[in-house]
RODO-2510 file (C-alpha; in nm, 4 decimals, decimal comma):
residues 440
     n   res          X          Y          Z
     1     m    -0,0017    -0,0001    -0,0012
     2     g     0,1341     0,3462    -0,0902
     3     l     0,1982     0,6375     0,1422
     4     v    -0,1130     0,8232     0,2628
     5     t    -0,1384     1,1887     0,3455
     6     f    -0,3576     1,4988     0,3355
     7     k    -0,3715     1,8278     0,1429
     8     g    -0,1554     2,1150     0,2573
     9     g     0,1111     2,0950     0,5322
    10     i     0,4767     2,1857     0,5563
    11     h     0,8237     2,0300     0,5944
    12     p     0,9962     2,2120     0,8788
    13     y     1,3463     2,1209     1,0118
    14     e     1,2902     1,8030     1,2082
    15     g     1,5538     1,8211     1,4754
    16     k     1,4879     1,4613     1,5773
    17     e     1,8502     1,3559     1,5221
    18     l     1,9303     1,5072     1,8631
    19     t     1,7416     1,2371     2,0578
    20     m     1,6067     0,9706     1,8211
    21     d     1,8975     0,7359     1,9102
    22     q     1,8892     0,8095     2,2823
    23     p     1,7265     0,5208     2,4812
    24     i     1,4681     0,6027     2,7382
    25     e     1,6244     0,6788     3,0782
    26     i     1,4327     0,6468     3,4032
    27     y     1,4681     0,9595     3,6106
    28     l     1,3836     0,9644     3,9810
    29     p     1,3325     1,3193     4,1062
    30     t     1,4673     1,4604     4,4422
    31     g     1,2762     1,7869     4,4695
    32     e     0,9206     1,8584     4,5778
    33     m     0,6457     1,7257     4,3557
    34     v     0,3668     1,9386     4,2170
    35     y     0,0338     1,7847     4,0982
    36     p    -0,1966     2,0361     3,9302
    37     l    -0,5586     1,9369     3,9833
    38     s    -0,6391     2,0265     3,6225
    39     q    -0,4308     1,8090     3,3843
    40     h    -0,7138     1,7324     3,1495
    41     i    -1,0153     1,8707     2,9607
    42     g    -1,3097     1,8957     3,1976
    43     a    -1,3641     1,9692     3,5607
    44     p    -1,0507     1,9872     3,7870
    45     a    -1,0053     1,6939     4,0244
    46     k    -1,0938     1,7253     4,3887
    47     p    -0,8154     1,6732     4,6511
    48     l    -0,8444     1,3607     4,8685
    49     v    -0,5394     1,4438     5,0859
    50     k    -0,4572     1,7295     5,3248
    51     k    -0,1449     1,8778     5,4770
    52     g     0,0541     1,6338     5,6791
    53     d    -0,0809     1,3146     5,5116
    54     h     0,1712     1,0437     5,4113
    55     v     0,1184     0,9128     5,0620
    56     l     0,2565     0,6176     4,8602
    57     v     0,3398     0,5703     4,4976
    58     g     0,0160     0,5005     4,3015
    59     q    -0,2135     0,6348     4,5731
    60     k    -0,5035     0,8380     4,4473
    61     i    -0,4597     1,1876     4,5770
    62     a    -0,7355     1,3606     4,3890
    63     e    -1,0594     1,2256     4,2364
    64     a    -1,2440     1,3209     3,9221
    65     a    -1,5158     1,5802     3,9754
    66     g    -1,7548     1,4424     3,7210
    67     f    -1,7612     1,2185     3,4227
    68     v    -1,5463     1,4515     3,2093
    69     s    -1,2603     1,4705     3,4559
    70     a    -0,9738     1,2464     3,5672
    71     h    -0,8221     1,1014     3,8895
    72     i    -0,4655     1,1992     3,9899
    73     h    -0,2224     0,9643     4,1659
    74     a     0,0987     1,0273     4,3541
    75     s     0,4093     0,9298     4,1689
    76     v     0,6343     0,9353     4,4767
    77     s     0,5972     0,8501     4,8450
    78     g     0,6211     1,1377     5,0910
    79     t     0,4300     1,3990     5,2875
    80     v     0,1634     1,6399     5,1629
    81     i     0,3048     1,9906     5,2281
    82     k     0,0060     2,1952     5,1189
    83     t    -0,2465     2,2651     4,8373
    84     e    -0,1958     2,5965     4,6652
    85     p    -0,1868     2,7605     4,3172
    86     r     0,1280     2,6857     4,1213
    87     l     0,2486     2,7948     3,7779
    88     t     0,1933     2,5522     3,4912
    89     a     0,3129     2,5371     3,1311
    90     n     0,0167     2,7356     2,9997
    91     g     0,1284     3,0367     3,1937
    92     n    -0,1591     3,0197     3,4470
    93     k    -0,1506     2,9327     3,8173
    94     t    -0,3485     2,6166     3,8898
    95     e    -0,4518     2,4771     4,2289
    96     s    -0,2014     2,1974     4,2998
    97     i    -0,1139     1,9374     4,5629
    98     i     0,2467     1,9747     4,6768
    99     i     0,4252     1,6654     4,8150
   100     e     0,7639     1,6370     4,9761
   101     n     0,9411     1,3500     4,8120
   102     d     1,0930     1,1140     5,0801
   103     g     1,2994     0,9276     4,8216
   104     a     1,1838     0,5889     4,9471
   105     y     0,9345     0,5247     4,6654
   106     e     0,7120     0,3105     4,8846
   107     t     0,4384     0,1785     4,6502
   108     i     0,0820     0,0585     4,6972
   109     e     0,0144    -0,2971     4,5837
   110     f    -0,1091    -0,2941     4,2289
   111     e    -0,3749    -0,5547     4,1350
   112     k    -0,2504    -0,7334     3,8323
   113     r    -0,5172    -0,8882     3,6087
   114     t    -0,5357    -1,2706     3,6432
   115     n    -0,8306    -1,3462     3,4217
   116     p    -0,7971    -1,3334     3,0370
   117     l    -0,8895    -1,0127     2,8606
   118     e    -1,1685    -1,2024     2,6822
   119     d    -1,3400    -1,2538     3,0157
   120     m    -1,3502    -0,8838     3,1007
   121     s    -1,6674    -0,6918     3,0261
   122     r    -1,6751    -0,3540     2,8540
   123     e    -1,7676    -0,1985     3,1868
   124     e    -1,4730    -0,3551     3,3679
   125     i    -1,2249    -0,2402     3,1118
   126     v    -1,3534     0,1191     3,0936
   127     a    -1,3632     0,1325     3,4777
   128     a    -0,9982     0,0159     3,4998
   129     i    -0,8953     0,2906     3,2526
   130     q    -1,0980     0,5539     3,4373
   131     e    -0,9566     0,4522     3,7781
   132     a    -0,6013     0,4820     3,6372
   133     g    -0,6687     0,8483     3,5536
   134     i    -0,5642     0,8117     3,1868
   135     v    -0,6096     1,1043     2,9519
   136     g    -0,4997     1,1648     2,5922
   137     m    -0,1227     1,2123     2,6157
   138     g    -0,0750     1,3760     2,2774
   139     g    -0,1414     1,7089     2,4402
   140     a    -0,5230     1,7579     2,4372
   141     g    -0,5721     1,5743     2,7663
   142     f    -0,9260     1,4439     2,6932
   143     p    -1,0217     1,1795     2,9518
   144     t    -0,9719     0,8434     2,7858
   145     h    -1,2690     0,6696     2,9487
   146     v    -1,4945     0,9400     2,7974
   147     k    -1,3405     0,8899     2,4520
   148     l    -1,4033     0,5124     2,4825
   149     s    -1,7717     0,5695     2,5695
   150     p    -1,9194     0,7107     2,2411
   151     k    -2,2943     0,7416     2,2163
   152     n    -2,3015     0,4810     1,9315
   153     p    -2,0280     0,2230     2,0052
   154     d    -2,1547    -0,0172     1,7382
   155     l    -2,0651     0,2391     1,4691
   156     i    -1,6945     0,2408     1,5572
   157     d    -1,5032     0,0436     1,3001
   158     c    -1,1582     0,2005     1,3124
   159     i    -0,9136     0,2560     1,5988
   160     i    -0,6164     0,4740     1,4894
   161     v    -0,2980     0,4909     1,6978
   162     n    -0,1060     0,8057     1,6184
   163     g     0,2557     0,7077     1,5745
   164     s     0,3354     0,9851     1,3318
   165     e     0,4997     1,2177     1,5842
   166     c     0,5177     1,4890     1,3231
   167     e     0,6033     1,7740     1,5635
   168     p     0,9748     1,8669     1,5180
   169     y     1,2275     1,7593     1,7840
   170     l     0,9930     1,5172     1,9654
   171     t     1,1035     1,1564     1,9865
   172     s     0,9216     1,0160     2,2891
   173     d     0,6651     0,8208     2,0859
   174     y     0,9425     0,6994     1,8560
   175     r     1,1401     0,5543     2,1447
   176     r     0,8263     0,3921     2,2896
   177     m     0,7711     0,2176     1,9585
   178     l     1,1269     0,0964     1,9475
   179     e     1,1561    -0,0107     2,3112
   180     e     0,8049    -0,1183     2,4083
   181     p     0,6214    -0,2167     2,0884
   182     e     0,4378    -0,5061     2,2553
   183     s     0,2895    -0,2771     2,5185
   184     v     0,1532    -0,0482     2,2446
   185     v    -0,0077    -0,3463     2,0653
   186     q    -0,1478    -0,4906     2,3903
   187     g    -0,3049    -0,1544     2,4720
   188     l    -0,4559    -0,1371     2,1265
   189     e    -0,5978    -0,4893     2,1746
   190     v    -0,7698    -0,3676     2,4912
   191     v    -0,9412    -0,0887     2,2998
   192     l    -1,0374    -0,3271     2,0168
   193     k    -1,2026    -0,5512     2,2762
   194     l    -1,4409    -0,2619     2,3487
   195     f    -1,5365    -0,2323     1,9778
   196     p    -1,5705    -0,5800     1,8201
   197     k    -1,6499    -0,4372     1,4762
   198     a    -1,3295    -0,2299     1,4645
   199     t    -0,9885    -0,2890     1,3219
   200     g    -0,6670    -0,1254     1,4431
   201     i    -0,4346     0,1017     1,2469
   202     i    -0,0971     0,2113     1,3795
   203     a    -0,0056     0,5063     1,1639
   204     i     0,3619     0,5953     1,1326
   205     e     0,5396     0,8457     0,9121
   206     n     0,7927     0,7053     0,6618
   207     n     1,0878     0,8888     0,8261
   208     k     1,0755     0,6257     1,1041
   209     p     1,1797     0,2978     0,9293
   210     k     1,3100     0,1351     1,2496
   211     a     0,9870     0,2035     1,4354
   212     i     0,7879     0,0719     1,1350
   213     e     0,9885    -0,2505     1,1369
   214     r     0,9555    -0,2972     1,5216
   215     m     0,5809    -0,2410     1,5146
   216     k     0,5343    -0,4797     1,2182
   217     e     0,7142    -0,7470     1,4213
   218     a     0,4881    -0,6755     1,7230
   219     i     0,1651    -0,7136     1,5257
   220     a     0,2665    -1,0393     1,3509
   221     d     0,0173    -1,2419     1,5548
   222     h    -0,2581    -0,9742     1,5485
   223     p    -0,4522    -0,9991     1,2286
   224     n    -0,6941    -0,7260     1,3297
   225     i    -0,4159    -0,4678     1,3412
   226     r    -0,2127    -0,3232     1,0530
   227     i     0,0612    -0,0672     1,0070
   228     q    -0,0179     0,2280     0,7817
   229     i     0,2842     0,4186     0,6561
   230     m     0,2252     0,7922     0,5987
   231     k     0,4084     1,0524     0,4077
   232     t     0,6364     1,2615     0,6316
   233     k     0,4685     1,5976     0,6595
   234     y     0,3497     1,8319     0,9389
   235     p     0,0819     1,8225     1,0803
   236     e     0,0238     1,4581     0,9765
   237     g    -0,0554     1,3710     1,3351
   238     a    -0,3359     1,6200     1,3839
   239     e    -0,6577     1,4356     1,4494
   240     r    -0,8538     1,5591     1,1435
   241     q    -0,5602     1,5099     0,9074
   242     l    -0,4736     1,1679     1,0556
   243     i    -0,8301     1,0406     1,0047
   244     y    -0,8525     1,1747     0,6545
   245     a    -0,5107     1,0355     0,5521
   246     n    -0,5908     0,6845     0,6812
   247     t    -0,9672     0,6552     0,6097
   248     k    -1,0537     0,9387     0,3637
   249     r    -1,3237     1,0398     0,6101
   250     y    -1,3634     1,4102     0,6919
   251     i    -1,4573     1,5744     1,0172
   252     n    -1,4876     1,9422     1,1012
   253     s    -1,4831     2,1415     1,4288
   254     t    -1,8413     2,0528     1,5110
   255     m    -1,7805     1,6775     1,4882
   256     l    -1,6001     1,4096     1,6895
   257     p    -1,3959     1,1231     1,5347
   258     s    -1,6596     0,8881     1,6585
   259     d    -1,9091     1,0586     1,4245
   260     v    -1,7233     0,8979     1,1346
   261     g    -1,6635     0,5618     1,3101
   262     c    -1,3116     0,6422     1,4330
   263     i    -1,1344     0,6711     1,7660
   264     v    -0,7793     0,8165     1,7763
   265     h    -0,5227     0,7503     2,0501
   266     n    -0,1635     0,8498     2,1156
   267     i     0,1208     0,5901     2,1466
   268     d     0,1856     0,6760     2,5148
   269     t    -0,1922     0,6520     2,5897
   270     m    -0,1818     0,2938     2,4480
   271     v     0,0970     0,1999     2,6900
   272     a    -0,0946     0,3568     2,9789
   273     i    -0,4084     0,1585     2,8886
   274     y    -0,1977    -0,1638     2,8804
   275     e    -0,0466    -0,0915     3,2242
   276     a    -0,3843    -0,0044     3,3724
   277     v    -0,5696    -0,3103     3,2485
   278     y    -0,2972    -0,5716     3,2667
   279     l    -0,0789    -0,4421     3,5552
   280     g    -0,3345    -0,2412     3,7613
   281     m    -0,1103     0,0666     3,7441
   282     p    -0,2346     0,4236     3,7380
   283     l    -0,0888     0,6875     3,5168
   284     i     0,2038     0,8260     3,7168
   285     d     0,4766     0,8739     3,4479
   286     r     0,5269     0,9510     3,0834
   287     i     0,8176     0,9807     2,8369
   288     v     0,9498     1,3329     2,7963
   289     t     1,2042     1,4483     2,5367
   290     v     1,4435     1,7101     2,6727
   291     t     1,6120     1,8555     2,3656
   292     g     1,7217     2,1486     2,1610
   293     h     2,0597     2,2999     2,0698
   294     a     2,0733     2,4795     2,4042
   295     i     2,0702     2,1521     2,5926
   296     a     2,4105     1,9873     2,6737
   297     t     2,3078     1,6259     2,6287
   298     p     1,9533     1,5933     2,4866
   299     k     1,7715     1,2864     2,6201
   300     n     1,4457     1,0913     2,6435
   301     f     1,3352     1,0510     3,0057
   302     k     1,0643     0,8316     3,1626
   303     a     0,9629     1,1157     3,4042
   304     l     0,7341     1,0901     3,6995
   305     l     0,4339     1,3234     3,6892
   306     g     0,4970     1,6200     3,9189
   307     t     0,8698     1,6469     3,8443
   308     s     1,0019     1,9937     3,7804
   309     f     1,1193     2,1056     3,4349
   310     q     1,4245     2,2351     3,6101
   311     e     1,5223     1,8926     3,7344
   312     l     1,4895     1,7269     3,3974
   313     i     1,6894     2,0045     3,2290
   314     a     1,9660     1,9521     3,4874
   315     a     1,9568     1,5746     3,4296
   316     a     2,0119     1,6442     3,0576
   317     g     2,3367     1,8322     3,1410
   318     g     2,1832     2,1761     3,1753
   319     f     2,2192     2,4590     2,9323
   320     v     2,4951     2,5261     2,6811
   321     n     2,6465     2,8773     2,6954
   322     g     2,4111     3,0131     2,9627
   323     e     2,0443     3,0711     2,9423
   324     p     1,8699     2,9749     2,6147
   325     e     1,6828     3,2268     2,4055
   326     k     1,3574     3,0345     2,4341
   327     i     1,2172     2,7397     2,6324
   328     i     0,9050     2,5639     2,4990
   329     a     0,6831     2,3099     2,6679
   330     g     0,6212     2,0762     2,3755
   331     g     0,7359     2,1191     2,0201
   332     p     0,8154     2,4373     1,8250
   333     m     0,4963     2,4376     1,6201
   334     m     0,2222     2,3851     1,8862
   335     g     0,4096     2,4049     2,2140
   336     k     0,3879     2,6942     2,4632
   337     a     0,6857     2,9183     2,5413
   338     v     0,7518     2,9271     2,9153
   339     f     0,9314     3,1935     3,1223
   340     d     0,9990     2,9793     3,4258
   341     t     1,1325     2,6271     3,4498
   342     h     0,9858     2,5667     3,7980
   343     i     0,6721     2,4112     3,6508
   344     p     0,5695     2,0436     3,6737
   345     i     0,5549     1,7635     3,4222
   346     v     0,1857     1,6735     3,3739
   347     k    -0,0056     1,4085     3,1823
   348     g     0,0130     1,6093     2,8611
   349     s     0,3831     1,6981     2,8750
   350     s     0,5707     1,5574     2,5772
   351     a     0,8927     1,7614     2,5575
   352     i     1,1018     2,0486     2,6925
   353     l     1,2583     2,2279     2,3957
   354     c     1,5453     2,4719     2,4715
   355     m     1,6515     2,6836     2,1751
   356     q     1,9603     2,9014     2,1310
   357     e     1,7858     3,1308     1,8807
   358     d     1,4334     3,2768     1,8992
   359     e     1,3413     3,3255     1,5363
   360     v     1,0016     3,4732     1,6234
   361     t     1,1578     3,7756     1,7901
   362     m     1,4178     3,8194     1,5182
   363     y     1,1686     3,9690     1,2807
   364     e     0,9116     4,2441     1,2986
   365     p     0,5832     4,1460     1,1332
   366     s     0,4861     4,3602     0,8297
   367     n     0,1749     4,3993     0,6161
   368     c     0,0378     4,1062     0,4280
   369     i     0,1715     4,0842     0,0720
   370     r    -0,1124     3,8573    -0,0449
   371     c     0,1189     3,5825    -0,1713
   372     g    -0,1195     3,3087    -0,0800
   373     r     0,1397     3,0834     0,0815
   374     c    -0,0649     3,0463     0,4000
   375     v    -0,3632     2,9252     0,1946
   376     s    -0,1555     2,6678     0,0086
   377     v    -0,0231     2,4986     0,3276
   378     c    -0,3353     2,5240     0,5473
   379     p    -0,4572     2,1686     0,6290
   380     g    -0,7906     2,3154     0,7432
   381     r    -0,8508     2,4601     0,3965
   382     v    -0,9234     2,8112     0,5229
   383     i    -0,7714     3,1539     0,4385
   384     p    -0,5436     3,2369     0,7362
   385     s    -0,4479     3,5864     0,6088
   386     k    -0,8119     3,6862     0,5831
   387     l    -0,9104     3,5328     0,9161
   388     a    -0,6186     3,7131     1,0987
   389     s    -0,7308     4,0485     0,9474
   390     l    -1,0929     3,9913     1,0525
   391     a    -0,9692     3,8941     1,4048
   392     e    -0,7479     4,2041     1,4257
   393     h    -1,0482     4,4201     1,3438
   394     g    -1,2823     4,2502     1,5845
   395     k    -1,5177     4,1296     1,3141
   396     l    -1,6131     3,8087     1,4921
   397     d    -1,9296     3,7290     1,3003
   398     a    -1,7405     3,7482     0,9744
   399     f    -1,4602     3,5435     1,1316
   400     v    -1,7002     3,2567     1,2018
   401     e    -1,8678     3,2884     0,8584
   402     q    -1,5279     3,2507     0,6976
   403     d    -1,4767     2,9168     0,8887
   404     g    -1,2443     3,0580     1,1435
   405     m    -1,3410     2,7899     1,3886
   406     e    -1,2016     2,5322     1,1492
   407     c    -0,8469     2,6394     1,2223
   408     c    -0,6533     2,3600     1,4105
   409     e    -0,3828     2,6069     1,5265
   410     c    -0,1046     2,3972     1,3759
   411     g     0,1177     2,6914     1,3022
   412     c     0,1807     2,6165     0,9272
   413     c     0,0606     2,9575     0,8124
   414     s     0,2841     3,1478     1,0494
   415     y     0,5773     2,9261     0,9526
   416     v     0,5599     3,0100     0,5821
   417     c     0,4477     3,3719     0,6010
   418     p     0,7197     3,5930     0,4383
   419     a     0,5760     3,8992     0,6182
   420     k     0,6279     3,7178     0,9442
   421     r     0,2661     3,7898     1,0562
   422     h     0,1592     3,6148     1,3771
   423     l    -0,1298     3,4502     1,1989
   424     t    -0,1743     3,1404     1,4141
   425     q    -0,1559     3,3328     1,7426
   426     t    -0,4080     3,5919     1,6227
   427     i    -0,6518     3,3312     1,4971
   428     a    -0,6082     3,1106     1,8032
   429     a    -0,6784     3,3960     2,0458
   430     t    -0,9913     3,4835     1,8597
   431     r    -1,1134     3,1240     1,8557
   432     k    -1,0581     3,1026     2,2294
   433     s    -1,2526     3,4183     2,2872
   434     i    -1,5431     3,3008     2,0739
   435     l    -1,5520     2,9560     2,2442
   436     a    -1,5519     3,1277     2,5902
   437     s    -1,8397     3,3538     2,4980
   438     r    -2,0372     3,0561     2,3726
   439     k    -1,9920     2,8818     2,7030
   440     k    -2,1309     3,1845     2,8873
***
């Protein structure tokens, strides 16, 4: 089968050579641990512990405050110091549980599954995933048990695992596929058990031949799963583009993947599902790529949730030639620039990118020259230059009429704009404002 892809997109510098050959290293933190109560889409979790309580690894310290919410578990043993607002990667202060790490890593006893997967009911599987506090780990943070409970489960016929990792510099999913391919496949089999009519697709870009080979070996005895090789292009891993490339089905901003019979999961989420259902383990860690030309020894870490960015940067050798020009939580296209490294790793953290040059601040934006480049690369098939102008002039009704809500905020338009206009940022801010007003 040939390479699949979508219309539009770009080919930015990948930067993956810095860490793609670096095996995953387990990092055990020494500093205090910070657990924001909102690490997911939906209602913030409610604290179950108070100052002075002693907690163990894997203990639930906050419970979901509704169906669209997620439990939070301690990743270390130690003493609860307090609950207070702490800075997070999005630039806001979020109510957080602070735990003093005692370094002992005393762990609760996890209940490993003894009965075959075939004997588990749909309700038991979803309950195990919900109890583990699993959310989408590609960045969106949508509670996984909600995603696995569509209104019409019988219509689901395709489970797509996003192994594209199209964001530059990131290699956490790549290393998972190389080092733990069986766990990815076992997690996918759990999801397929929930949807008997579905087949599984593990979608991987063709710039990852080693991962493709490893995953093909892992699915050899799984006839209901296939590997789909995709053309290397950003944003191949965006949900709408991923679904279109692999199924030729189209969704817009008013639809969910389940509306076209699909459910999409991240590689790390698959491993978390496997660990929850087979090993009884809650989500307490994730793979984080610490990279960039400002980092001394870029690495991939298995980091415990709650660990400080500062600690992981130090574990990667610290900075080269003093402070970097820019630090980004995530990748350069869709990540968030941070001004403080004393922020915690959370369920949606994928990378810490430290750059020696800040290209955004090197250029002053100028007037649009109407070259049309932003239109040619836009995967959402909108006109970014026009949407940005409407947003700048506060013409919100016209913005919506011109399909402004269809923007996926991938950053392609800003990347190619010769006038260096901040198209994505302008459109994203307007979309956020409109969504907030709708909620009111």
